[in-house]
N, C-alpha and C positions, 0 to 999 in steps of 0.2 A: 778103359777110358770112360770117365763119367762126366756128363755135361748137364748142368742145371738148366731147366726149362722154366719152371715156375713153382710158386708155393702160394696156396690160398689162405693160409692161417692169418688171421687179423685180430686185433683187439676186439672183443674182450677174451678171445681164446687163441692167442698167438700159437700156442703149442698144438692146436688141433686144426688140421687142414689137409689138403691134397698136395702132395709133393709130386711134381712131374720132372723126371730125369731121363736122360738117355745113357745107356750103358752099352758100350761096344756097338753103337748105332741103333739099338732097339729101345723104343720109348716105353717107359713104365709110369703108370699113374698109381701112386701109393696113397690110399686113404687111411687116415688114422692120426698119428700124432708124432711129434718130436719130443724127446725127453730133455728137459731144460737143465742146464747147469746152474741156473739162477735159483732164487728162493724168495719166499715171502715169510716174514716173521713179524711178531707183535711185541711191542715193548710193554713195560709194566702198566702203562696207561691205556693199553689195547689199541694203540695207534699202529697201523700196518706199515711195514717197510718192505719195499720191493727191490731185490738185487738181481740184475741181469747177469747172465753168464753164457758161455758157449754152449751150443747144443751138444749133448752127450750120447744120444742114441736115437734110433728110429723105431718106434713101436710096431710099425706095420711092415717091416722089412721081410720079404719072402725069402725062403731058404736059398733060392737060386742066386740071390744077391748078397748073401752073408759074406762072401769072400771079398766083396767090394765095400764093406761097411766103412772102413777108415777113410777111403777116398770119397765116398758119398757124404760122410760127415764133414770132411774138409770143404767140399763144394757147397754144402748147406751153410756152414759157418761163414763162407765167403759171400753168400748171397741172401741170407735171411737174417733180419735183425735178431740179435741175441734175446733169448727169453731170460727171465720170466717177465711178462708184461704186467702181471698183477691183476688182470681182468677177472680172474676167478675168485678174488677176495671179496 
């Protein structure tokens, strides 16, 4: 059982923050980042384009939580605005 508590990532670095979750009643504070399914690209005139997408992974996931990764990602996608916010551009 995974429960979302909070996520501190905000523009201009939505993908980098502290994710706080509970897994089977134990609270975890995961510092690092989320891997975005979004992207940033540039057209021929060098104008940037930002596309949001579901979160695809968690960079800071400890080994003991790997078995819960799919459920953690579901909870993250239900509670955190999709990346990419484009703040790094």
